[in-house]
Structures are given as structure tokens and as C-alpha cells.
C-alpha positions as CSV (number, residue, x, y, z in Angstrom):
1,A,67.9,12.8,-7.2
2,P,70.2,15.3,-5.4
3,V,70.7,14.7,-1.7
4,N,70.3,17.7,0.6
5,P,73.7,18.6,2.2
6,P,74.1,18.1,5.9
7,L,73.4,21.1,8.0
8,P,76.5,22.7,9.6
9,C,77.0,22.1,13.2
10,S,75.6,25.0,15.3
11,P,75.5,25.7,19.0
12,D,72.5,24.8,21.1
13,P,69.6,27.0,20.3
14,S,69.0,29.8,22.7
15,P,65.8,29.5,24.7
16,E,62.7,31.2,23.4
17,P,61.8,34.6,25.0
18,G,60.0,34.1,28.3
19,R,60.6,30.4,28.3
20,R,62.9,29.1,31.2
21,I,64.8,25.9,30.6
22,P,66.6,24.6,33.7
23,T,70.3,23.7,33.2
24,L,72.7,21.8,35.3
25,S,76.4,22.3,35.4
26,P,78.6,19.2,35.4
27,G,78.8,17.6,38.9
28,A,76.0,19.8,40.2
29,S,73.5,18.1,42.5
30,S,70.2,17.3,41.0
31,F,68.3,17.8,44.3
32,P,67.2,21.4,43.5
33,H,65.5,20.0,40.4
34,H,63.6,17.5,42.5
35,R,62.6,20.1,45.0
36,A,61.3,22.3,42.2
37,T,59.2,19.3,41.1
38,L,57.8,18.9,44.6
39,R,56.9,22.6,44.7
40,L,55.0,22.2,41.4
41,S,53.1,19.1,42.8
42,E,52.2,21.1,46.0
43,K,50.8,23.9,43.9
44,F,48.9,21.5,41.8
45,I,47.3,19.9,44.9
46,L,46.4,23.3,46.3
47,L,44.8,24.2,43.0
48,L,42.8,21.0,43.1
49,I,41.6,21.8,46.7
50,L,40.7,25.3,45.7
51,S,38.7,24.2,42.7
52,A,36.9,21.6,44.7
53,F,36.0,24.3,47.3
54,I,34.7,26.7,44.6
55,T,32.6,23.8,43.1
56,L,31.2,23.1,46.5
57,C,30.2,26.8,47.0
58,F,28.6,26.9,43.6
59,G,26.7,23.7,44.3
60,A,25.5,25.1,47.7
61,F,24.4,28.3,46.0
62,F,22.4,26.6,43.3
63,F,21.1,23.4,45.0
64,L,20.5,24.2,48.6
65,P,17.0,25.5,49.3
66,D,16.7,29.3,49.5
67,N,14.3,30.2,52.3
68,S,13.6,33.6,50.9
69,K,12.5,32.0,47.6
70,H,10.2,29.7,49.5
71,K,8.8,32.6,51.4
72,R,8.1,34.5,48.3
73,F,6.6,31.4,46.7
74,D,4.4,30.8,49.8
75,L,3.4,34.4,50.0
76,G,2.3,34.3,46.4
77,L,0.2,31.2,47.1
78,E,-1.4,32.8,50.1
79,D,-2.0,36.0,48.1
80,V,-4.1,33.9,45.8
81,L,-5.6,31.4,48.3
82,I,-6.4,33.4,51.4
83,P,-9.7,35.2,51.3
84,H,-9.7,39.0,51.1
85,I,-11.0,39.6,54.6
86,D,-9.6,42.4,56.9
87,S,-8.4,41.2,60.3
88,P,-6.0,42.4,62.9
89,K,-3.2,40.5,61.2
90,E,-4.1,41.4,57.6
91,G,-3.9,44.7,55.7
92,K,-4.9,45.7,52.1
93,H,-3.0,47.4,49.4
94,A,-4.9,49.8,47.2
95,S,-5.2,47.1,44.6
96,G,-7.2,45.0,47.0
97,Q,-4.5,42.3,47.3
98,V,-4.3,40.6,50.7
99,V,-0.8,41.0,52.4
100,I,0.2,38.7,55.2
101,H,2.2,40.4,57.8
102,G,5.0,38.5,59.6
103,Q,4.0,35.8,62.0
104,G,7.5,35.1,63.6
105,G,8.7,31.7,64.6
106,H,5.5,30.0,63.5
107,D,6.2,30.9,59.9
108,E,9.7,29.7,60.0
109,H,8.7,26.4,61.5
110,R,6.0,26.0,58.7
111,H,8.6,26.7,56.0
112,R,11.0,24.1,57.4
113,E,8.2,21.5,57.3
114,E,7.3,22.5,53.7
115,E,11.0,22.2,52.7
116,E,11.2,18.8,54.2
117,S,8.0,17.8,52.5
118,L,9.3,19.0,49.1
119,R,12.5,17.0,49.6
120,D,10.5,13.9,50.4
121,K,8.4,14.4,47.3
122,I,11.5,14.8,45.1
123,R,13.0,11.6,46.6
124,A,9.7,9.7,46.0
125,D,9.5,10.9,42.4
126,H,13.1,9.8,41.8
127,E,12.5,6.4,43.4
128,R,9.4,5.9,41.3
129,A,11.2,6.9,38.0
130,L,14.0,4.5,38.9
131,Q,11.6,1.7,39.6
132,E,9.8,2.3,36.3
133,A,13.1,2.3,34.4
134,K,14.1,-1.0,36.1
135,E,10.8,-2.6,35.1
136,K,11.1,-1.4,31.5
137,L,14.6,-2.9,31.3
138,R,13.2,-6.3,32.5
139,K,10.7,-6.4,29.6
140,S,11.3,-8.0,26.2
141,R,11.7,-6.0,23.0
142,D,8.2,-7.3,21.8
143,E,6.6,-6.2,25.1
144,L,8.2,-2.7,24.7
145,R,7.0,-2.5,21.1
146,A,3.5,-3.5,22.2
147,E,3.5,-0.8,24.9
148,I,4.7,1.9,22.4
149,Q,2.0,0.8,19.9
150,T,-0.6,1.0,22.6
151,E,0.5,4.6,23.4
152,K,0.5,5.5,19.7
153,N,-3.0,4.1,19.3
154,K,-4.2,6.1,22.3
155,V,-2.8,9.3,20.8
156,V,-4.4,8.5,17.5
157,E,-7.8,7.9,19.2
158,D,-7.4,11.2,21.2
159,L,-6.7,13.0,17.9
160,K,-9.7,11.4,16.3
161,K,-11.9,12.6,19.1
162,K,-10.7,16.1,18.8
163,D,-10.8,16.1,14.9
164,P,-14.4,16.3,13.7
165,G,-13.3,14.5,10.5
166,P,-13.8,15.4,6.8
167,K,-16.8,17.3,5.7
168,P,-19.7,15.2,4.5
169,L,-19.8,14.9,0.7
170,P,-22.7,16.6,-1.1
171,P,-25.5,14.3,-2.2
172,V,-25.3,13.6,-6.0
173,P,-27.5,11.3,-8.1
174,M,-26.1,7.8,-8.4
175,P,-25.3,7.0,-12.0
176,K,-27.3,4.2,-13.5
177,V,-25.8,0.9,-12.4
178,V,-26.6,-1.9,-14.8
179,G,-25.5,-5.5,-15.1
180,V,-23.3,-5.9,-12.1
181,S,-24.0,-9.5,-11.3
182,D,-24.9,-12.9,-12.7
183,G,-24.1,-12.9,-16.5
184,E,-24.3,-16.7,-16.6
185,P,-23.6,-17.8,-20.2
186,P,-26.2,-20.0,-21.9
187,E,-23.5,-22.4,-23.2
188,P,-22.7,-25.2,-20.6
189,D,-19.1,-25.3,-21.9
190,A,-18.6,-21.6,-21.2
191,K,-20.3,-21.9,-17.8
192,E,-17.9,-24.7,-16.8
193,K,-14.9,-22.6,-17.9
194,R,-16.2,-19.5,-16.1
195,D,-16.6,-21.6,-12.9
196,K,-12.9,-22.6,-13.2
197,I,-11.9,-19.0,-13.5
198,R,-13.8,-18.2,-10.3
199,E,-12.1,-21.1,-8.6
200,M,-8.7,-19.6,-9.7
201,M,-9.7,-16.3,-8.2
202,K,-10.8,-18.0,-5.0
203,H,-7.3,-19.7,-4.8
204,A,-5.5,-16.4,-5.4
205,W,-7.6,-14.5,-2.8
206,D,-7.6,-17.2,-0.1
207,S,-3.8,-17.6,-0.4
208,Y,-3.4,-13.8,0.0
209,R,-5.9,-13.9,2.9
210,Q,-3.9,-16.6,4.6
211,Y,-0.3,-15.5,4.0
212,G,-0.2,-11.8,3.0
213,W,-3.3,-10.1,4.5
214,G,-2.8,-6.4,4.7
215,H,0.4,-6.4,2.7
216,N,0.3,-5.0,-0.8
217,E,1.0,-8.2,-2.6
218,L,1.9,-11.8,-1.9
219,K,5.0,-14.0,-2.3
220,P,3.2,-17.3,-3.0
221,L,6.2,-19.6,-2.6
222,A,7.7,-17.9,0.5
223,K,4.1,-17.6,1.7
224,K,4.5,-14.0,3.1
225,G,3.7,-10.4,2.2
226,H,5.4,-8.5,-0.6
227,S,5.6,-4.8,-1.6
228,T,7.4,-2.7,-4.2
229,N,8.5,0.9,-4.2
230,I,5.4,2.1,-6.1
231,F,3.5,1.7,-2.8
232,G,6.2,3.3,-0.7
233,N,6.9,0.0,1.1
234,S,3.9,0.7,3.3
235,Q,1.2,-1.8,4.0
236,L,-1.8,-0.4,2.1
237,G,-3.5,-3.7,1.2
238,A,-3.2,-3.1,-2.5
239,T,-4.4,-6.6,-3.4
240,I,-7.5,-6.1,-1.3
241,V,-8.5,-2.8,-3.0
242,D,-7.5,-4.0,-6.4
243,A,-9.5,-7.3,-6.1
244,L,-12.8,-5.9,-4.6
245,D,-14.7,-5.3,-7.8
246,T,-13.6,-8.7,-9.2
247,L,-14.9,-10.4,-6.1
248,Y,-18.2,-8.5,-6.4
249,I,-18.7,-9.3,-10.1
250,M,-17.9,-13.0,-9.5
251,G,-20.5,-13.1,-6.7
252,L,-17.8,-13.9,-4.0
253,H,-19.6,-11.7,-1.4
254,D,-18.2,-13.2,1.8
255,E,-14.7,-12.4,0.5
256,F,-15.9,-8.9,-0.6
257,K,-17.2,-8.3,2.9
258,D,-13.8,-9.4,4.4
259,G,-12.0,-6.9,2.2
260,Q,-14.5,-4.1,3.1
261,E,-14.0,-4.7,6.8
262,W,-10.2,-4.4,6.4
263,I,-10.6,-1.2,4.5
264,E,-12.9,0.3,7.1
265,Q,-10.6,-0.6,10.0
266,N,-7.1,-0.4,8.6
267,L,-6.7,1.5,5.3
268,D,-4.9,4.7,6.4
269,F,-3.5,7.2,3.9
270,G,-1.8,9.4,6.6
271,V,1.3,7.3,6.4
272,N,4.8,8.6,5.7
273,A,5.1,6.9,2.4
274,E,6.3,8.0,-1.1
275,V,4.0,6.4,-3.6
276,S,3.5,6.4,-7.4
277,V,0.7,8.9,-8.3
278,F,-0.2,6.9,-11.3
279,E,-0.3,3.5,-9.7
280,V,-2.1,4.7,-6.6
281,N,-4.7,6.4,-8.8
282,I,-5.5,3.5,-11.1
283,R,-5.3,0.8,-8.4
284,F,-6.6,2.5,-5.3
285,I,-8.8,5.4,-6.4
286,G,-10.1,3.4,-9.4
287,G,-10.6,0.3,-7.2
288,L,-12.4,2.2,-4.4
289,L,-14.6,4.1,-6.8
290,A,-15.6,0.9,-8.7
291,A,-16.4,-0.9,-5.4
292,Y,-18.5,2.1,-4.4
293,Y,-20.5,2.2,-7.6
294,L,-21.0,-1.6,-7.6
295,S,-22.0,-2.0,-3.9
296,G,-23.2,1.4,-2.9
297,Q,-21.1,1.3,0.3
298,E,-20.2,4.9,1.3
299,V,-16.9,3.8,2.9
300,F,-15.3,3.2,-0.5
301,K,-16.2,6.7,-1.7
302,L,-14.9,8.4,1.4
303,K,-11.6,6.5,1.3
304,A,-11.2,7.4,-2.4
305,V,-11.7,11.1,-1.7
306,Q,-9.3,11.0,1.3
307,L,-6.6,9.5,-0.9
308,A,-7.3,11.9,-3.8
309,E,-6.7,14.9,-1.5
310,K,-3.3,13.4,-0.6
311,L,-2.4,13.3,-4.3
312,L,-3.2,16.9,-5.2
313,P,0.1,18.3,-3.9
314,A,1.8,16.3,-6.7
315,F,0.4,18.9,-9.1
316,N,2.3,21.8,-7.5
317,T,4.9,22.1,-10.3
318,P,5.7,25.1,-12.5
319,T,3.7,23.7,-15.3
320,G,0.9,21.8,-13.5
321,I,2.2,18.5,-14.9
322,P,2.3,16.3,-11.8
323,W,5.3,14.6,-10.2
324,A,5.6,10.9,-10.6
325,M,5.7,10.3,-6.9
326,V,4.3,12.1,-3.8
327,N,4.8,11.6,-0.1
328,L,1.3,11.0,1.3
329,K,2.2,12.7,4.6
330,S,4.3,15.7,3.6
331,G,3.0,16.3,0.1
332,V,6.5,16.5,-1.3
333,G,6.8,15.3,-4.9
334,R,9.6,14.2,-7.2
335,N,10.2,12.2,-10.4
336,W,11.8,8.9,-11.1
337,G,15.6,9.1,-11.2
338,W,15.7,7.1,-14.4
339,A,13.3,9.2,-16.4
340,S,14.7,11.4,-19.1
341,A,16.3,14.5,-17.4
342,G,13.9,14.5,-14.5
343,S,10.8,14.2,-16.7
344,S,7.3,13.1,-15.9
345,I,6.0,10.2,-18.0
346,L,3.1,10.5,-20.6
347,A,1.3,7.3,-19.5
348,E,1.4,8.5,-15.8
349,F,0.3,12.1,-16.0
350,G,-2.0,11.2,-18.9
351,T,-3.9,8.4,-17.0
352,L,-5.8,10.4,-14.4
353,H,-8.8,11.8,-16.3
354,M,-11.4,9.1,-15.7
355,E,-10.9,8.9,-11.9
356,F,-10.5,12.6,-11.5
357,V,-13.7,13.4,-13.4
358,H,-15.6,11.0,-11.1
359,L,-14.0,12.6,-8.0
360,T,-15.3,16.0,-9.1
361,Y,-18.7,14.5,-9.8
362,L,-18.9,12.9,-6.4
363,T,-17.4,15.7,-4.3
364,G,-18.4,18.9,-6.0
365,N,-14.8,19.9,-5.8
366,P,-13.7,21.4,-9.2
367,A,-10.0,20.9,-8.5
368,Y,-9.8,17.4,-9.8
369,Y,-11.5,18.2,-13.1
370,Q,-9.5,21.4,-13.5
371,K,-6.1,19.6,-12.9
372,V,-6.7,17.0,-15.7
373,M,-8.1,19.6,-18.1
374,H,-5.1,21.8,-17.6
375,I,-2.9,18.9,-18.6
376,R,-5.0,18.3,-21.8
377,K,-4.8,22.0,-22.7
378,L,-1.0,22.2,-22.1
379,L,-0.5,19.2,-24.4
380,A,-2.7,20.6,-27.1
381,K,-0.5,23.7,-27.4
382,M,2.7,21.8,-27.7
383,D,4.5,20.8,-31.0
384,R,4.5,17.1,-31.6
385,P,7.2,15.5,-33.7
386,N,5.5,13.8,-36.6
387,G,2.2,14.2,-34.7
388,L,3.5,11.8,-32.0
389,Y,3.5,12.3,-28.3
390,P,7.0,11.7,-26.8
391,N,6.9,9.7,-23.6
392,Y,8.8,12.3,-21.5
393,L,7.8,15.8,-20.5
394,N,9.7,18.0,-18.0
395,P,7.3,19.4,-15.4
396,R,9.6,22.4,-14.7
397,T,10.2,23.6,-18.2
398,G,7.2,22.2,-20.0
399,R,9.5,20.8,-22.8
400,W,9.6,17.3,-24.1
401,G,12.4,15.0,-23.0
402,Q,14.0,12.5,-25.4
403,H,11.9,11.8,-28.4
404,H,10.8,8.2,-27.6
405,T,7.2,7.3,-28.5
406,S,5.5,4.0,-27.5
407,V,2.0,2.5,-27.4
408,G,3.5,0.1,-24.9
409,G,5.1,1.0,-21.6
410,L,5.5,4.7,-20.8
411,G,2.8,5.8,-23.4
412,D,0.0,3.2,-23.5
413,S,-2.8,4.3,-21.2
414,F,-2.5,8.0,-22.3
415,Y,-4.2,7.1,-25.6
416,E,-6.6,4.7,-23.9
417,Y,-7.8,7.5,-21.6
418,L,-8.4,9.9,-24.4
419,L,-10.9,7.4,-25.9
420,K,-12.4,6.5,-22.6
421,A,-12.9,10.1,-21.5
422,W,-15.1,10.5,-24.6
423,L,-17.0,7.2,-23.8
424,M,-17.4,8.0,-20.1
425,S,-18.9,11.5,-20.9
426,D,-21.7,9.7,-22.8
427,K,-19.8,10.7,-26.0
428,T,-20.1,14.4,-25.3
429,D,-16.4,15.2,-24.7
430,T,-15.7,15.6,-28.4
431,E,-12.3,17.3,-27.7
432,A,-11.1,14.1,-26.2
433,R,-12.3,12.0,-29.2
434,K,-10.6,14.4,-31.7
435,T,-7.3,14.2,-29.8
436,Y,-7.6,10.4,-29.8
437,D,-8.3,10.2,-33.5
438,D,-5.4,12.5,-34.4
439,A,-3.0,10.5,-32.2
440,I,-4.1,7.1,-33.6
441,E,-3.6,8.4,-37.1
442,A,0.0,9.4,-36.4
443,I,0.6,6.1,-34.6
444,E,-0.7,4.2,-37.6
445,R,1.4,6.2,-40.0
446,H,4.7,5.9,-38.1
447,L,4.6,2.9,-35.7
448,I,2.3,0.2,-37.1
449,R,3.9,-2.2,-39.6
450,K,3.5,-5.6,-41.0
451,S,6.3,-8.2,-40.6
452,N,7.6,-10.3,-43.4
453,G,5.5,-13.2,-42.1
454,G,2.3,-11.0,-42.3
455,L,2.0,-10.1,-38.6
456,T,0.8,-6.6,-37.8
457,F,2.8,-5.1,-34.9
458,I,3.2,-1.7,-33.2
459,G,6.9,-0.7,-33.0
460,E,8.5,2.0,-30.8
461,W,9.8,5.3,-32.2
462,K,13.2,6.3,-30.8
463,N,14.9,9.5,-32.0
464,G,13.6,9.2,-35.6
465,H,14.1,5.4,-35.9
466,L,11.5,2.7,-35.6
467,E,12.5,-0.2,-33.3
468,R,10.7,-3.4,-34.5
469,K,9.8,-4.6,-31.1
470,M,6.5,-4.8,-29.4
471,G,5.9,-5.1,-25.7
472,H,3.2,-7.2,-23.9
473,L,1.8,-4.0,-22.6
474,A,1.1,-2.8,-26.1
475,C,-1.1,-5.8,-26.7
476,F,-4.0,-3.9,-25.0
477,A,-4.2,-1.8,-28.1
478,G,-6.1,-4.4,-30.1
479,G,-9.0,-4.0,-27.6
480,M,-8.6,-0.2,-27.7
481,F,-8.9,-0.1,-31.5
482,A,-12.0,-2.3,-31.4
483,L,-13.5,-0.2,-28.6
484,G,-12.9,3.1,-30.5
485,A,-14.0,1.7,-33.9
486,D,-17.6,3.0,-33.5
487,G,-17.3,6.8,-33.8
488,S,-14.2,6.7,-36.0
489,P,-13.9,9.5,-38.6
490,D,-14.4,8.9,-42.3
491,D,-16.3,5.6,-41.8
492,K,-13.2,3.8,-40.6
493,A,-15.1,1.7,-38.0
494,G,-14.5,-1.5,-40.0
495,H,-10.9,-0.7,-40.5
496,Y,-10.2,-0.2,-36.8
497,L,-12.1,-3.4,-35.9
498,Q,-9.9,-5.2,-38.4
499,L,-6.8,-3.6,-37.0
500,G,-7.8,-4.7,-33.5
501,A,-8.2,-8.3,-34.8
502,E,-4.8,-8.2,-36.4
503,I,-3.1,-7.0,-33.2
504,A,-5.0,-9.8,-31.2
505,H,-3.7,-12.4,-33.7
506,T,-0.1,-11.1,-33.4
507,C,-0.2,-11.2,-29.6
508,H,-1.7,-14.7,-29.7
509,E,1.3,-15.8,-31.8
510,S,3.6,-14.4,-29.2
511,Y,2.0,-16.8,-26.7
512,D,1.7,-19.7,-29.1
513,R,5.4,-19.6,-30.0
514,T,6.6,-20.3,-26.5
515,V,6.9,-23.6,-24.6
516,L,4.5,-22.6,-21.9
517,K,1.9,-21.0,-24.2
518,L,2.3,-17.8,-22.1
519,G,3.6,-14.6,-23.7
520,P,7.0,-12.9,-23.1
521,E,7.4,-9.3,-21.8
522,A,8.6,-8.1,-25.3
523,F,9.1,-9.7,-28.7
524,K,10.9,-8.7,-31.9
525,F,10.2,-8.7,-35.6
526,D,13.6,-8.9,-37.3
527,S,16.6,-11.2,-38.1
528,G,14.2,-13.9,-39.2
529,L,12.5,-14.1,-35.8
530,E,8.9,-12.9,-35.4
531,A,6.8,-12.5,-32.2
532,V,9.7,-14.1,-30.2
533,A,11.7,-12.6,-27.3
534,V,15.4,-12.4,-27.9
535,R,16.9,-11.1,-24.7
536,Q,16.8,-13.2,-21.5
537,N,15.4,-10.2,-19.6
538,E,12.4,-10.1,-21.9
539,K,11.3,-13.7,-21.6
540,Y,9.4,-13.5,-18.4
541,Y,5.6,-13.5,-17.8
542,I,4.4,-11.8,-14.7
543,L,0.6,-12.7,-14.9
544,R,-0.1,-9.7,-17.2
545,P,-3.6,-9.1,-18.5
546,E,-3.2,-7.1,-21.8
547,V,-3.6,-10.0,-24.3
548,I,-6.6,-11.4,-22.5
549,E,-8.1,-7.9,-22.3
550,T,-7.9,-7.6,-26.1
551,Y,-9.5,-11.1,-26.4
552,W,-12.4,-9.9,-24.3
553,Y,-13.1,-6.7,-26.2
554,M,-12.8,-8.6,-29.6
555,W,-15.2,-11.2,-28.3
556,R,-17.7,-8.5,-27.2
557,F,-17.6,-6.8,-30.6
558,T,-17.4,-9.9,-32.9
559,H,-18.4,-13.0,-31.0
560,D,-15.8,-14.9,-32.9
561,P,-15.3,-18.2,-30.9
562,K,-11.6,-18.1,-31.5
563,Y,-11.2,-15.4,-28.8
564,R,-12.8,-17.6,-26.2
565,Q,-10.6,-20.5,-27.4
566,W,-7.4,-18.3,-27.1
567,G,-8.5,-17.1,-23.7
568,W,-9.0,-20.6,-22.4
569,E,-5.5,-21.6,-23.7
570,A,-4.0,-18.8,-21.6
571,A,-6.1,-19.7,-18.5
572,Q,-5.0,-23.3,-18.7
573,A,-1.4,-22.3,-19.1
574,I,-1.6,-20.0,-16.1
575,D,-3.2,-22.7,-14.0
576,K,-0.6,-25.3,-15.1
577,Y,2.6,-23.3,-14.9
578,C,1.9,-20.3,-12.6
579,R,-0.2,-22.0,-9.9
580,V,1.5,-23.0,-6.6
581,S,0.1,-24.0,-3.3
582,G,0.4,-20.5,-1.9
583,G,-1.2,-18.7,-4.9
584,F,0.0,-17.8,-8.4
585,S,3.5,-16.7,-9.4
586,G,5.1,-15.2,-12.5
587,V,7.7,-17.2,-14.4
588,K,11.1,-16.1,-15.5
589,D,11.3,-17.8,-18.9
590,V,8.3,-18.8,-21.0
591,Y,10.6,-20.7,-23.4
592,S,11.8,-23.1,-20.7
593,S,9.9,-26.4,-20.0
594,N,11.1,-26.1,-16.4
595,P,10.8,-22.4,-15.5
596,T,11.8,-20.7,-12.3
597,Y,9.2,-18.6,-10.4
598,D,9.6,-14.9,-9.6
599,D,7.6,-15.5,-6.4
600,V,5.2,-12.5,-6.8
601,Q,1.4,-12.7,-7.1
602,Q,0.7,-9.2,-8.6
603,S,-2.3,-7.3,-7.4
604,F,-3.3,-6.7,-11.1
605,F,-3.7,-10.5,-11.6
606,L,-6.8,-10.4,-9.4
607,A,-7.9,-7.0,-10.7
608,E,-7.5,-7.5,-14.4
609,T,-6.3,-10.9,-15.7
610,L,-8.9,-13.0,-13.8
611,K,-11.7,-10.4,-14.3
612,Y,-11.2,-10.3,-18.1
613,L,-11.1,-14.1,-18.2
614,Y,-14.4,-14.3,-16.2
615,L,-16.1,-11.7,-18.4
616,L,-14.8,-13.5,-21.6
617,F,-16.9,-16.6,-20.5
618,S,-19.9,-14.5,-19.3
619,S,-22.9,-13.2,-21.2
620,D,-22.8,-9.7,-22.6
621,D,-25.3,-8.4,-20.1
622,L,-22.6,-8.6,-17.3
623,M,-20.9,-5.1,-17.3
624,P,-22.4,-3.9,-20.6
625,L,-20.1,-1.5,-22.4
626,E,-22.9,1.0,-23.0
627,N,-23.0,1.6,-19.3
628,W,-19.5,0.9,-18.0
629,V,-16.0,2.1,-18.9
630,F,-13.0,0.1,-17.5
631,N,-10.1,2.1,-16.3
632,T,-6.6,0.9,-17.2
633,E,-6.6,-1.4,-14.1
634,A,-9.9,-3.0,-15.2
635,H,-11.9,-1.1,-12.6
636,P,-15.4,-0.3,-14.1
637,L,-16.7,3.2,-13.8
638,P,-20.2,4.1,-14.9
639,V,-20.8,6.3,-17.9
640,L,-21.9,9.8,-16.6
641,H,-25.2,10.5,-18.4
642,L,-25.0,14.1,-17.3
643,G,-27.4,15.6,-19.8
644,N,-27.5,19.3,-19.2
645,I,-25.5,19.1,-16.0
646,T,-22.0,20.4,-16.2
647,L,-19.2,19.3,-13.8
648,P,-18.1,21.9,-11.2
649,G,-15.2,23.9,-12.8
650,S,-16.0,22.8,-16.3
651,E,-17.3,24.9,-19.3
652,P,-20.0,23.6,-21.6
653,A,-17.7,24.4,-24.6
654,Q,-15.2,21.8,-23.3
655,R,-17.6,19.0,-23.3
């Protein structure tokens, strides 16, 4: 690279204009330079003195008491306090205001005393504040936190006193509540197994009661509370709310009472927490409504309504399709970051109908019913590829996201709630039934296949291609097909009952082909492998209920003893491989004889898995399906035999 040439020598640069650079000639004394420096120092000191003086003057002006101000202040006080009586020393303005005329030295003396008193008061206040600060600093962090919490509680109590609270709900006739207790089976063998299931529930509840009380879930090995982002990492006692109806149905009334007391005293939805609308609806609103209908305790209904009001802002979108998450305090909503292009999820916004219809029924507020009916109408107008509902819908544009259809995760409970809306309406919501039938027809045409080994499975549709994989979540569909068999078009009841049985068999095979006899999260039907998980991250079992749910429905509709046998196999495997001293834990690999635990006791294990096992070994008069419809978290809601009554905000033509 070329090197820059050296610059030519040049004389010293001339000084900048206005800038004086002192120069010394050779041999000249340097004293004048020192003297100039001294002169600069003197000027600097003088400037310092001057600035200090000015500061002092300003301080005096602002901080020394101003007699005239005090006089005006005192005069103002006397104008107010001294009675309006004429006397030789008093006179009146036209306004009637008393004016104090000068009283000479006496007044000045009084003002001096007041100034002194004011200074003393300020000193005392300062001393007190200083003393309080010193005392605070001496306290431990825990003591300070306790003090802050006490103050917070006081503020909350004061606010509660000022706030009259929510309006009382209108009285409505209680739906017919049938078969909510007992259900003891006539067979001694079934009774013994049912008692074992109750003991498992007691172990799960007692462990949570001891180690995780008030937390959402339990870490049974670490023996402490656990939470996930679906609850906003706030302590909402999800396990308590989810387990209540199971406790009641099992006759564990002392435990039920403990849960009720916690809810009365601690369940607060005014927290700054971002929660899943779907999860909070099915677990909390569903759980609270079920507990209300079973027990008749008003507190559950009131809490359900309080929470529902907090969820309504999630529907404030351009289309009325709700956000996946909402902040309970601010009402701000958003969608999951991983969902297709900011979309809402079919199984989430499509799994609100049952709970919201009951909310409108109990409150008289049409908003809940209108919100879910708006979703149904919007979906009815949309084009569906091959008659299938994609899992993703953008709440801003009203357009489908990627064309991925599943009867497992992301889609499952949308189809379930179409059928159950019809059942819950006492089979009057024919629009819901027709929508269900059309959807199932498309699913059967495009997603349901038979493997080379003769196993019927439900695959997943991804961008025009069928993936031959079935998730544990999709195993609920066997029960759904059986539940919807009666009322099927074209006399297909027998066909759908048979389809339910085939799905139950396939899902049992997914359990039976593992070492632990517990089913994996997902299983494939290709490359010579059938009903077996291939990926390591699909080999876990997290105490899921869907297979046992299908066994129960199939038992109710067929009374084939194999369903009780399969259910008992699953119960024994759970008790053997998932039970630990601190509760029940999921396992990470069902194909390993020595699996590691995931250390989570899911709330749905108490809400669903153990409830369905208990019902499987109970007589049919416990929670009869003619009177009860179970939401997707296994919370039973009564059929609304409304007759000629229409829900607020509904139109007879829609029902």
C-alpha cells in the first residue's frame, strides 16, 4: 500500500484569533509567568467566595422564616376562627369578614413564639422520621416483608369495605341434579378396585395438601409447589379447583370442605397474571360450576362468574375470535408466539361453549352466549379445505393459518364441544349436531385409516399430506364417537359405536406395546412399526386421561368387560410406576424398565384420570349420561332441560 509522504516542515502555527499564548524569549525570567498564575489563583478564590456568598443569600431568602408570610397566615386563620363580633379593636368589611387591627408588640411577641413552636415541631418530625428509619434498618428482610404484606392487606380490607361487591345473581331454577353420589357396583371385584382408585385419589390429594397447598400443581419428588405459564405463574390453586368434583363424587367430603374453605378465603382473580383463556375456562370455570351444581354451594358459582368477567376482554379482537391469553388484571390479550402467524387455536377458541352457556343461564348476562355463538357463525361462513377445520385462525384477519388439521392436540375438543353443545341443550341445538356430523364425515374421509396390521387410527392432515401418527390426546375420540352414535344421520349409530371400539383397541395397543404398560404421547403407523413411539420426545406419559376416558364411555355403552380389564391394567401401571411418596409423577420413557420421573403431578390427573377410573368401576346410576355432560376436563355440567325457556341473547331459531 502507498505510504503518505512526510509533510513539509512549516513554521509554528500562528495562534487562533482571540487566543493568547504566552511566549518566553531565550534567557528571559520565568517569574512573570508564575505571577500570572498567582493572579489567576486569586481570581479563582475570589470567585469561590463570591459564589458562596450568593448561595448564602439565596439560602437565607428561601429558608429563613418570613414574618410577613406568618402574619398573613395567622391573619387568615384568625379571619376564619375569630367570631364575627364588633368590638373597639375590630371592624368589618362590607363582606362581613372580621379584620384584626394591629395590636403592636404583643402580636410580634406572639409571632416569635409561633415561629419557635414551628421550628420545634419540624425538628421533632425529623427526629421521629430518623428514628423510624433506624428501626426499619435494624429489621430483617422477612420482618419488612411481613410489615409490607400487613399494610397491603389493610389497604385491601379498606377497599373491600368501600366496594359494595358484585351485584347479586338473579335466582334461576336449579337444573335437575341426579346421581351425584354412591354408585357402588354390585360386583365385589369392581368394588374392591373402585376402593383402590379412591385410595390413589386420597394419596394424590393428601400429598398436594401437605407439600403444594395453594400452588397450582405439585412436584411430588421435590415435595413443593409447581406452576406453568398457562396459569401465569400465579398461585391460583389449580389442583384444588380441578379436584373438587372428583372428591365430591368419591364421597371424600372432608377433603372437599378443605378445598372449599381455601377457595372462599384465598382464590383471587384480581392478580396481575397472564393466563390461558382455554385452560382457565375448562379447569377453573368448569371446575367451579361443577362443584356448584354438585354441592349447591353459592361460593363456587360466584367465583366462576368473577373469573368469567375477567376473560371477556380476550374477545376484544377485530373478528371476535378470542386471544389465547389474557391478563386478568389489565384485560390485555395476545396469542402464543409459536402459533401460526399470530393465530388463535381451534381447540382453544372452540372449547368455550359449554361453560359459557351455563354462565348465561346462571347470570342472565347474554354476553357469554353471544360470544360463543358469534364464533360458531363466523366458522360456518368460512371455506373449509376438504371440509376440514384447520387448527389455526388469525383473530385479526379472520383467515385460516397453515392448513394443519388434527383430532389430537390443537383441534380435539372443538369437535367434542359441538357434540356436547347438542347433548347439553337436551338435544335441541340441532345446528351444533349438524356441524358435528359434517365435521366427523370429513374426518372419516380424510384422516381415519387402517394400518397394515389392522389398527384403526386417526392421522394428522398437514398441507395436503396425511401424517400417519396419532397422539395420546386423540384417543379421547373413541369415547366421542360412542357418545355421538345415538342421533347419527342415516342410521349410522352402530357404525360409530364400532368406530369408537376400534379406536379404543388401537389406543390400548399403544399401552400394551410398552414396557410399563402406559401409553406414549404419540405413536406412528409406518416403517413396520405400529402404535409405537419413534422419537424420544414422544415416549413420555404425563398421567394423561384420554385412553381411560374412552374405556369408560365404551363401558357405559357396551358393558363389555374388557374395558374394565384394560382400565385396571392402566390403574395398576400408574400405581406401580408413577406413584412416589409425595404423590404421582409422570415418566419420561414408557419403553424403559427404569424410567426417570418428570416430577409433576398434573392437576388433570385428579380431575380426569382418577375420576374416569372411579366411574369405570361404579354403577351406571352414578353421573348418568342422560343428565350430565362432562366438559373436556371431566367436569360434569347438567343438561339444561329448558323447555320453552330461551337463554338471554339467544333466538329460538338457533336452538
